[in-house]
C-alpha positions in Angstrom: 0.7 -14.2 -26.5 4.0 -13.9 -24.6 2.2 -14.8 -21.3 0.6 -17.8 -23.0 4.0 -19.0 -24.2 5.5 -18.5 -20.8 2.7 -20.5 -19.2 3.3 -23.4 -21.6 7.0 -23.4 -20.7 6.3 -23.4 -17.0 3.6 -26.1 -17.1 6.0 -29.1 -16.9 7.9 -27.5 -14.1 4.8 -26.7 -12.1 3.4 -30.2 -12.7 6.6 -31.9 -11.5 6.5 -30.0 -8.3 2.8 -30.7 -7.8 1.8 -27.1 -8.5 -0.8 -28.1 -11.0 -4.1 -26.8 -9.7 -6.4 -28.6 -12.1 -7.8 -25.6 -13.9 -11.2 -26.3 -15.3 -14.7 -27.5 -14.4 -15.8 -28.9 -11.1 -14.4 -32.4 -10.5 -11.2 -31.8 -12.3 -8.4 -34.1 -11.2 -6.0 -32.6 -8.7 -4.8 -33.0 -5.1 -7.8 -32.1 -2.9 -8.7 -33.2 0.6 -11.8 -35.4 1.0 -15.0 -33.4 1.1 -17.7 -33.9 3.6 -21.4 -33.2 2.9 -21.0 -29.8 4.5 -18.1 -29.0 2.2 -20.2 -29.9 -0.8 -23.0 -27.6 0.4 -20.6 -24.8 1.0 -19.1 -25.4 -2.5 -22.6 -25.0 -4.0 -22.9 -21.6 -2.1 -19.5 -20.6 -3.4 -20.4 -21.4 -7.0 -23.6 -19.3 -6.6 -21.5 -16.5 -5.1 -19.2 -16.7 -8.1 -22.2 -16.3 -10.4 -23.5 -13.4 -8.4 -20.1 -11.7 -8.7 -20.4 -12.0 -12.5 -18.1 -15.0 -13.0 -18.6 -18.4 -14.4 -17.3 -21.1 -12.0 -17.4 -23.7 -14.9 -15.2 -21.9 -17.4 -11.5 -22.7 -17.8 -9.5 -20.5 -15.5 -6.3 -19.0 -16.9 -5.1 -16.2 -14.6 -2.3 -13.7 -15.3 1.1 -15.0 -14.3 1.4 -12.7 -11.3 -2.0 -13.6 -10.0 -1.2 -17.2 -10.7 2.0 -17.0 -8.7 0.3 -15.4 -5.7 -2.5 -18.1 -5.8 0.1 -20.8 -5.9 2.0 -19.3 -3.0 -1.3 -19.1 -1.0 -2.1 -22.7 -1.7 1.4 -23.8 -0.8 1.3 -22.0 2.5 -2.2 -23.3 3.2 -0.9 -26.9 2.6 2.1 -26.3 4.8 0.2 -24.6 7.7 -3.1 -26.3 7.4 -4.8 -23.0 8.2 -6.3 -20.7 5.5 -6.2 -17.6 7.6 -2.6 -18.1 8.6 -1.7 -18.6 4.9 -3.2 -15.2 4.1 -1.3 -13.6 6.9 1.9 -15.2 5.8 1.5 -14.1 2.2 1.1 -10.5 3.4 4.1 -10.7 5.7 6.5 -12.5 3.4 5.8 -10.1 0.5 6.6 -7.2 2.8 9.6 -8.8 4.6 11.1 -9.7 1.2 11.3 -6.0 0.4 12.4 -4.7 3.8 15.6 -3.0 2.5 13.5 -1.0 0.0 10.8 -0.3 2.6 13.5 0.9 5.1 15.1 3.3 2.6 11.7 4.7 1.7 10.8 5.4 5.3 14.2 7.1 5.9 13.5 9.3 2.8 10.1 10.1 4.3 11.5 11.1 7.6 14.2 13.2 5.9 11.6 15.0 3.8 9.5 15.8 6.9 12.6 17.1 8.7 13.7 19.3 5.8 10.3 20.4 4.7 10.3 23.7 6.7 13.5 24.9 4.9 12.0 23.8 1.5 8.8 25.7 2.2 10.6 28.9 3.2 12.6 28.9 0.0 9.5 28.1 -1.9 7.7 31.0 -0.2 10.6 33.3 -1.1 10.3 32.3 -4.8 6.6 32.9 -4.7 7.0 36.3 -3.2 9.5 37.3 -5.8 7.2 36.1 -8.6 4.4 38.2 -7.3 6.6 41.3 -7.4 7.8 40.7 -10.9 7.0 43.5 -13.4 6.8 46.1 -10.7 3.6 44.8 -9.2 2.8 45.9 -5.7 3.8 49.6 -6.2 7.4 48.6 -6.6 7.9 50.4 -9.9 10.9 49.7 -12.1 13.3 49.4 -9.1 11.0 46.9 -7.4 10.7 44.9 -10.6 14.5 44.7 -10.9 14.8 43.7 -7.3 12.1 41.0 -7.8 14.1 39.5 -10.6 17.3 39.4 -8.5 15.4 37.9 -5.6 13.9 35.2 -7.9 17.2 34.3 -9.3 18.9 34.1 -5.9 16.0 32.1 -4.4 16.1 29.7 -7.3 19.8 29.3 -6.9 19.3 28.6 -3.2 16.7 25.9 -4.0 19.1 24.2 -6.4 21.9 24.3 -3.8 19.6 22.9 -1.1 18.3 20.0 -3.2 21.9 19.2 -4.4 23.2 19.1 -0.9 20.3 17.2 0.8 18.9 15.2 -2.1 15.5 16.5 -0.9 12.4 15.4 -2.8 8.8 15.9 -1.6 7.8 12.7 -3.4 10.9 10.6 -3.0 9.4 8.4 -0.3 6.4 7.4 -2.4 8.3 5.1 -4.7 7.8 2.0 -2.4 4.1 2.7 -2.0 3.3 3.2 -5.6 6.0 0.9 -7.0 5.3 -2.1 -4.8 2.6 -1.9 -2.0 -0.2 -0.8 -4.2 0.6 -3.0 -7.2 0.9 -6.1 -5.0 -2.4 -5.1 -3.3 -4.1 -5.0 -6.7 -2.6 -8.4 -7.7 -3.7 -9.9 -4.4 -7.2 -8.5 -4.9 -7.3 -9.9 -8.4 -6.0 -13.3 -7.3 -8.6 -13.5 -4.5 -11.4 -12.6 -6.9 -10.1 -15.3 -9.2 -10.4 -17.8 -6.4 -13.9 -16.5 -5.6 -15.1 -16.8 -9.2 -13.5 -20.3 -9.7 -13.7 -22.0 -6.3 -13.4 -25.6 -7.5 -9.7 -25.6 -8.3 -9.1 -24.2 -4.8 -11.6 -26.5 -3.0 -9.5 -27.2 0.1 -8.8 -23.5 0.7 -12.3 -22.1 0.1 -14.2 -24.8 2.0 -12.1 -24.5 5.2 -13.9 -22.8 8.0 -11.7 -20.2 9.6 -12.6 -18.4 12.9 -16.3 -17.6 12.7 -16.3 -17.7 8.9 -17.6 -20.4 6.6 -15.1 -19.4 4.0 -12.5 -16.7 3.6 -13.7 -15.9 0.1 -17.2 -14.9 1.3 -17.9 -11.6 3.0 -17.7 -11.5 6.8 -21.3 -11.7 7.9 -20.6 -9.9 11.2 -18.3 -7.2 9.8 -15.6 -8.0 12.4 -12.7 -8.3 10.0 -13.6 -5.0 8.1 -13.6 -3.2 11.5 -10.4 -4.9 12.5 -8.6 -3.9 9.3 -9.7 -0.2 9.8 -8.5 -0.3 13.4 -5.1 -1.6 12.2 -4.8 1.2 9.7 -5.9 3.7 12.4 -3.2 2.3 14.7 -0.6 3.2 12.0 -2.0 6.7 11.6 -2.2 7.4 15.3 1.2 5.8 16.2 3.2 7.4 13.4 1.4 10.7 12.9 3.7 13.6 12.1 3.9 16.4 14.6 3.1 19.8 13.0 5.1 22.9 13.5 4.2 25.4 16.2 1.0 27.2 15.2 -0.2 24.3 13.0 -1.7 22.2 15.8 -5.3 23.0 14.7 -4.5 22.0 11.1 -2.9 18.7 12.1 -5.8 17.9 14.4 -8.2 18.5 11.5 -6.1 16.3 9.2 -6.1 13.5 11.8 -9.9 13.7 12.0 -10.2 13.6 8.3 -8.1 10.5 8.1 -10.2 8.8 10.8 -13.4 9.7 9.0 -12.1 8.5 5.6 -11.1 5.2 7.1 -14.4 4.7 8.9 -16.4 5.2 5.8 -14.5 2.4 4.3 -16.3 -0.2 6.5 -20.0 0.1 5.4 -19.0 0.5 1.8 -17.0 -2.7 1.6 -18.0 -5.0 4.5 -20.8 -6.8 2.7 -19.1 -7.1 -0.7 -15.4 -7.9 -0.4 -14.1 -11.4 0.6 -13.1 -11.7 4.2 -9.6 -12.6 3.2 -9.2 -9.1 1.7 -9.6 -7.5 5.1 -7.3 -10.0 6.8 -4.6 -9.0 4.2 -5.3 -5.3 4.8 -5.1 -5.7 8.6 -1.8 -7.6 8.4 -0.3 -4.9 6.1 -1.6 -2.2 8.4 0.0 -3.7 11.5 3.3 -4.4 9.6 3.4 -0.8 8.3 2.8 0.6 11.8 5.5 -1.6 13.3 8.0 -1.0 10.5 7.5 2.8 10.6 7.9 3.0 14.4 11.0 0.7 14.2 12.8 2.7 11.6 12.0 6.0 13.3 13.1 4.8 16.7 16.2 2.8 15.8 17.5 3.5 12.3 16.7 7.0 11.2 19.0 9.9 12.1 18.4 13.5 11.1 20.5 14.6 8.0 23.6 16.6 8.8 23.2 20.1 7.3 25.5 23.1 6.6 25.1 26.0 9.0 23.3 28.0 6.3 20.4 25.5 6.2 20.0 25.3 9.9 16.3 24.6 10.5 14.5 27.5 12.3 17.2 30.1 11.4 16.6 30.3 7.6 14.8 33.5 6.4 13.7 34.6 3.0 16.1 37.6 3.2 19.0 35.1 2.9 17.8 34.4 -0.7 19.1 37.8 -1.7 22.6 36.5 -1.4 
């Protein structure tokens, strides 16, 4: 109800700035470019694709306000650039560039966490060892149980001191991904599917031939964009892969292979079903993430300054005993 009221309040403003998209059935009034016979044939294909996707291209289209805003932005950029593919790329870039300060802080938190993780793991191992010896387990008897309680208390104290001094959090860098990147991705996906299921209000966008594609809202018949999007994601994974500690080379290599395999399985599963514009959006985001991560690591990030007692490589679990 609130969204409906908000839409009604925004309608005069949107109409005055020529944002009205002419929601409704085919042939609804609205600013559209002149259609050729080929465009009309393509539009018939798109209507059939909408039906195949489970939609009804003839019903009144009333998207959620976030999806509506993204669709309007896409149409504006398309009108300004005259190129549907470039409009998709610009939508992806502008949403990321607009949140660059948040993205930069998130990446710095990530690099800090990777840098401090060995200390955190050593203190965590000390706590785990003490917990395993509680109650005299491990032939420690009453004296061993008493020592385990003291070790657990001291190790827990060390962990609190460490987190208070360094503000360390294993999940602190995930806020940007889960708070912005993924939600915006879902909104974009929903907005694009709205265009797919209601092609008529977006006629100038959906009937424009881009590259080798008849329309960006149809699947890529050659699978080029799906492969390109995976290559962009792999570029980020390869360029910014974290280096493991000494002795963990085999585990890191296995992890790298797992990431490659997971991304490659993404292609056959989605290539024939998702709109081509989805992969163009993913590829743009992948390249942006790779460049931003490298840039922050190379020019902005500096290792956190630590007290001598937290010097990486010199901390031992025996220190947790006081």
